[in-house]
C-alpha positions as CSV (number, residue, x, y, z in Angstrom):
1,X,13.9,22.7,6.9
2,X,11.2,24.3,4.8
3,X,9.4,27.5,6.0
4,X,6.3,29.1,4.4
5,X,4.1,32.0,5.2
6,X,1.1,33.5,3.4
7,X,-0.9,35.8,5.6
8,X,-3.6,36.6,3.1
9,X,-4.5,33.0,2.5
10,X,-3.5,31.2,5.6
11,X,-3.4,33.9,8.3
12,X,-0.6,34.9,10.6
13,X,0.8,31.4,10.8
14,X,4.3,30.3,10.0
15,X,4.4,26.8,8.6
16,X,7.7,25.0,9.4
17,X,8.5,21.5,8.1
18,X,11.5,20.0,9.9
19,X,11.7,16.4,8.6
20,X,11.8,15.3,5.0
21,X,9.4,12.5,5.3
22,X,5.7,12.8,5.3
23,X,3.7,12.1,8.5
24,X,1.9,8.8,8.4
25,X,-0.3,9.3,11.4
26,X,-0.3,12.8,12.9
27,X,-0.3,13.6,16.6
28,X,-0.6,17.3,17.5
29,X,0.5,19.0,20.6
30,X,-0.5,22.7,21.3
31,X,1.8,24.8,23.5
32,X,0.9,28.5,23.5
33,X,1.3,29.8,19.9
34,X,2.9,26.5,18.7
35,X,1.2,23.5,17.2
36,X,3.7,20.8,17.2
37,X,3.1,17.9,14.6
38,X,4.5,14.5,15.5
39,X,4.6,11.1,14.0
40,X,2.2,9.2,16.3
41,X,4.1,5.9,16.3
42,X,7.5,7.4,17.1
43,X,6.8,10.8,18.7
44,X,9.2,12.3,16.2
45,X,8.5,16.0,15.5
46,X,8.1,16.5,11.9
47,X,6.7,20.0,11.6
48,X,5.2,22.9,13.7
49,X,3.0,25.9,13.1
50,X,3.7,29.2,14.7
51,X,0.5,31.2,15.3
52,X,0.6,35.0,15.6
53,X,3.9,34.7,13.7
54,X,4.3,38.5,13.3
55,X,4.6,38.9,17.1
56,X,7.9,36.9,16.8
57,X,9.3,37.5,13.4
58,X,9.0,40.3,10.8
59,X,7.7,38.7,7.6
60,X,7.1,40.4,4.2
61,X,6.7,37.4,2.0
62,X,3.9,35.3,0.6
63,X,5.3,31.7,0.0
64,X,8.6,30.1,0.9
65,X,10.6,31.9,3.5
66,X,14.4,31.9,3.1
67,X,15.9,29.7,5.9
68,X,18.8,31.7,7.4
69,X,20.7,31.6,10.7
70,X,18.8,34.7,11.7
71,X,15.5,33.1,11.0
72,X,16.3,30.0,12.9
73,X,17.6,32.1,15.9
74,X,14.1,33.8,16.0
75,X,12.2,30.6,15.6
76,X,14.3,29.2,18.6
77,X,13.5,32.3,20.6
78,X,9.7,31.9,19.7
79,X,9.9,28.3,20.8
80,X,11.5,29.1,24.0
81,X,9.0,32.0,24.7
82,X,6.2,29.5,24.5
83,X,7.8,27.1,27.0
84,X,8.5,24.3,24.5
85,X,11.6,22.2,24.1
86,X,12.2,21.8,20.4
87,X,15.8,21.7,19.1
88,X,16.3,23.1,15.6
89,X,19.2,21.4,13.9
90,X,19.6,23.1,10.5
91,X,22.0,22.2,7.8
92,X,23.2,25.5,6.2
93,X,25.5,23.9,3.7
94,X,24.6,24.9,0.0
95,X,21.7,22.8,-1.3
96,X,22.3,23.8,-5.0
97,X,25.9,22.9,-6.1
98,X,27.9,22.3,-9.2
99,X,28.1,18.5,-9.9
100,X,30.1,16.4,-12.3
101,X,28.4,13.4,-13.9
102,X,31.0,10.7,-13.5
103,X,28.9,7.9,-15.1
104,X,25.5,7.3,-16.7
105,X,23.9,3.9,-17.0
106,X,20.6,3.1,-18.5
107,X,17.9,2.4,-15.8
108,X,17.3,-1.4,-15.7
109,X,13.6,-1.0,-15.3
110,X,12.7,2.3,-17.2
111,X,13.6,3.2,-20.8
112,X,13.5,6.9,-20.3
113,X,15.5,7.1,-17.0
114,X,19.3,7.1,-16.4
115,X,21.1,6.2,-13.3
116,X,24.0,8.7,-12.7
117,X,26.9,8.8,-10.3
118,X,27.5,12.5,-9.6
119,X,30.4,14.1,-7.8
120,X,29.1,16.9,-5.7
121,X,32.4,17.9,-4.1
122,X,32.7,16.1,-0.7
123,X,30.9,13.0,-2.0
124,X,29.5,11.1,-4.9
125,X,25.8,10.5,-5.0
126,X,23.5,8.5,-7.2
127,X,20.8,10.5,-9.0
128,X,18.1,9.0,-11.2
129,X,17.5,11.4,-14.1
130,X,15.0,11.5,-16.9
131,X,16.6,14.3,-19.0
132,X,17.3,13.3,-22.5
133,X,20.5,15.2,-22.7
134,X,22.3,14.0,-19.6
135,X,25.8,12.4,-20.3
136,X,28.9,11.4,-18.4
137,X,31.5,14.2,-18.3
138,X,29.0,17.0,-17.9
139,X,29.1,19.7,-15.2
140,X,25.6,20.3,-14.0
141,X,23.4,21.9,-11.3
142,X,22.5,19.5,-8.5
143,X,19.7,20.1,-6.0
144,X,20.8,18.2,-3.0
145,X,18.4,16.4,-0.6
146,X,16.9,19.2,1.5
147,X,16.9,21.7,-1.3
148,X,13.7,23.7,-2.0
149,X,13.1,24.5,-5.6
150,X,11.7,27.8,-6.8
151,X,8.4,26.1,-7.3
152,X,8.3,25.1,-3.6
153,X,9.2,21.5,-4.3
154,X,11.2,19.9,-1.5
155,X,13.9,17.5,-2.8
156,X,13.9,14.3,-0.8
157,X,15.6,10.9,-1.0
158,X,13.7,8.8,-3.4
159,X,13.4,5.5,-5.2
160,X,12.5,5.4,-8.8
161,X,11.5,2.0,-10.2
162,X,13.9,0.2,-7.8
163,X,16.9,2.6,-7.9
164,X,17.7,5.0,-5.1
165,X,18.1,8.7,-5.9
166,X,19.7,11.3,-3.7
167,X,19.0,14.7,-5.4
168,X,18.0,16.1,-8.7
169,X,19.8,17.3,-11.8
170,X,18.2,20.6,-12.7
171,X,17.0,22.3,-16.0
172,X,17.2,26.0,-16.4
173,X,13.4,26.2,-16.2
174,X,13.3,24.3,-12.8
175,X,15.8,26.8,-11.5
176,X,13.6,29.6,-12.7
177,X,16.4,31.1,-14.8
178,X,15.0,33.9,-16.9
179,X,14.6,33.2,-20.7
180,X,15.1,29.5,-20.0
181,X,14.9,27.4,-23.2
182,X,11.6,25.5,-23.6
183,X,13.2,22.3,-24.8
184,X,13.5,19.5,-22.1
185,X,16.8,18.8,-20.5
186,X,19.2,19.6,-17.8
187,X,21.3,22.8,-17.6
188,X,24.9,21.9,-18.8
189,X,27.5,24.3,-17.3
190,X,30.8,25.4,-18.6
191,X,33.9,23.2,-18.0
192,X,35.3,26.0,-15.9
193,X,32.6,25.6,-13.2
194,X,34.1,24.2,-9.9
195,X,32.6,21.0,-8.7
196,X,31.0,21.3,-5.2
197,X,30.8,25.1,-5.4
198,X,27.4,26.7,-4.6
199,X,25.1,27.6,-7.5
200,X,23.0,30.6,-6.9
201,X,19.4,30.0,-7.8
């Protein structure tokens, strides 16, 4: 889930994206202060806007809103208050974790890309990476599918030149770490970093 709020530029509206995929053909249903956005072909709810948001939730932010259990609880209460039936199933597992690059292979269809198998603790995922310094044996920061980068970018499942990718290996600049080096390349962690442990952005 990705949540954004900017009263100055958008008004008192909370923008909530539930699904990772973009909407192909939008169908909107208005219920009270809720505008529910669905995929027309399937009826799947992809997002909703909560108007008069400050009536339901105290917000002192302009941009991305941190998704916490408390926020989800208040959103659920706002949905109920408007008479809508919209379950919120939110995964609160860490989205930025320490990963271990088990293997790195040259991408078969792109000279500057590598296909990496990365252990993120409970599973090993394939990630296509364009960093020039990625190597097998490194411990790195992985933004898992569903992570929201400091820039606002939402990490989704992808396919780059025919190879599936489930996350992103992050540079210090992408993580908005102060005094990050200008040179391109992922952030390589100390060997003592614990694979699968959360990385605080």
